[in-house]
N, C-alpha and C positions, 0 to 999 in steps of 0.2 A: 503493499497498498503506500504509494509516492507522498500522501498528504500526512499519513503519521506511521513512518516507519518502522516505529519500536511497538512489539509488542504490547497493546492497552489491556489484554481479557487475563486474564488470572485465574486460574484452578485449581482448588484443592480435591482432592478425591479422598479424603479420610485419613490416607497416610504420606502424600506428596505435596506441594505446593511445583506447579507449572507456569511457566510464564514465557514461552520461544513460538516461535511460527512451526507450522508442518509436526508437531507433536502427532506420532504414528498412532493408532489406535492400540489401546492395550486393557488390563482388564486384573483384577483379582480377586477372591475367595473369604470372605472375613465371615469368622463364627460370632464374632463380637454380638453382645447384646444391644450395643449402643454404636452408631454410626452416624457422623456427621460430615456433611460436605458442602463446596461453597463453590462459585464463580463471582467475580467480581471486574468491571468492565469500566474500563479508565474514561473519565468525560474526555474526547478527544480535545475539545475546544478548551479546554483549560490545561495550565502550564506544562507538568508533568503529570499525563494520567498515568503511564504506567508505574509511576511511583507509587502513586495512590494507592493502584490498585494492588499493588504487593504489599503494603505496608499495610493495609485494611485486613487482609486475609492473614498475614504473618501473625498482627495483632491477636484476629479471632482465634487463629490455632494456640494462641500461648494462653488466651484465657480460658479456652473449654480444657486447655490440659491442666488446668489447673481446677478445674471442676466447677467455674462459672456457669448459671443457672442459662439455659439460654433462653433470652427474653431480653425485653427492652434495654434491660441495665448492662446486659454486656456490647448491646448496640451503641450505649453512650460511652463506655469506656473504649471501647472500639475507635469510634470518631475522637475521643481526647488522644488515644497513641496517634492518630493519622495527624493531628492537629503537634503535638508535641515534635514530632517527625518532621514534618514537613510546611506547618504555616510562617513559616521565615522565608527573606530571601526571594530568591527566583521561582523557588517551591510553594510560592503561599498564593492558595487558591487553587490547588492540584484538587482533582476531585475525580469520586469515582460512584458507582453503581456495585449494589451487593445484596445478593440470594443466597440463601444458606436453607439449609435443612437439616434436621435431626432426625432420627427414627430410633424406637425404643419398643421392643416387642411388638404390637400391633396398632402403634400410635406415629405418627411422625406430625413434627413443629415444623414449620417455615416462617422464616421472617426476610425481609426484603425492603431496602432502601431504593429507589429508583425502577427503570422497568426492566432489570433482566429476571425472568421469571423461572417458574417452580411448575409444571405442570406435573398431573397424574393420573398415568393410563391403566385402565382395567384391563382383566383379562380378555375381556367383548373389543377393545380397542374405544372405549369410550375414554374421550381426554376432557376434563378438568381443568382449569388454571388456577395452581392455589395461590399464586402471590397475586399484588397487586400493580400496576402500573401507577407511577407519581409522574402524570403526567401534566398538563396543560386542560387537555380534553377532559379527564376524568376528574380534576377540580370544578370543571366549569359543571359537569354534568351534575357534580354533585352537590353544586350551589343553584341549581336548576336553569344555569345560565345555556344551555347545550340539551340534545337529543342524545340517548344512548343511540346505537344502531344506527345513526346517522353519518354521512362523511363529510368529513371537515378537511379546510386546508392542511397540506402537512406539516407545516409550523405547529397548529394547535397541538399534533403530537407529539412536540420536543419535552425534555424532560423539565419536572415543573418542582421534583426535591432530591437528593443526594448527600453524598457523603463527602462534606468538602474543607478541607484543610484551610483553615478558619474559627478560631477561639469564639468569633461570634456568630457563628453558625450554628445554631444548637438544636434548632427549631426546625429540622429533617424531618419529613415526614414517616413513616413505616409503619410495616402490614403485619398481624402476625395471625398465624390462621395453624390450630389444630385439627388432626382427620384419622381416620381409619388409616392403618395398610395392612392391607392383605395379601397374603401367599398370592404368587401370581400377577398384583400389580407391579409395575414398574412408575421411577419418575423420573422426569428431564430437566435437569436443570440449565439453563443455558442464557447466554448474553443477548442482546437485541441482533449482533451480528447473526446468530440462525432464524430467529423467529421474523425482525424483519425483511429480512433478505428471503425466506423462503415464504411464509405466509403461514397462517395458520393451515390452511387448506392440503398445499402441499408436503408440510412437515407431515401431517398427520397420514398421507396418501404413500409417502416414504417408511412410516414404518410398518412394521410387519411381526405382529407377538409369536411368531414361530421362530424367527432371527433370536440369536443370544444379543446382551447388550453391547459386547465387543462389536458384530456382525453388524448391529443397526448405524455402526457410526460409519 
């Protein structure tokens, strides 16, 4: 990408953080009762987006490793770490989205800030978006200023909230959702580079329940 030559997306698969281009498909099997994964997408128009996404996932991994609860408080601490690291000099204002999932037994919890998404996919290929897009259009719909399901200019689908390396930007929006996660179901955690580029219809058509998670990639 000539406009953004450095990889802005950052991925944590529960074992390792990845941030590089052309990562080959891979997988691992875990029998641990608790599993956490996350993606962060650096906001391209901010100064050092790739540093922001990395800092947020690094902080999240550290917090959860210390046994932090998977709730709004961990998001506050992650934002505080982002500010400690980048809210100064040339990196001030660097920004990122975050979508994270924690699964335990037959339940999963989703936390997200921005427009990175989490989908739940049933055994019968029914898709549910568990995350919430923090965009201008969704804020307008919530205020009664726009209609759900109606098409608007692309500008209105831009970010309305994200994690910013600025100590004054503490009122970011976040979304939390708890749901059942049953055997045979899958979760897709992705950035807008996937769902915006492919669109929901094509994304769902590309998915096949008969394929392994690694083969889906």
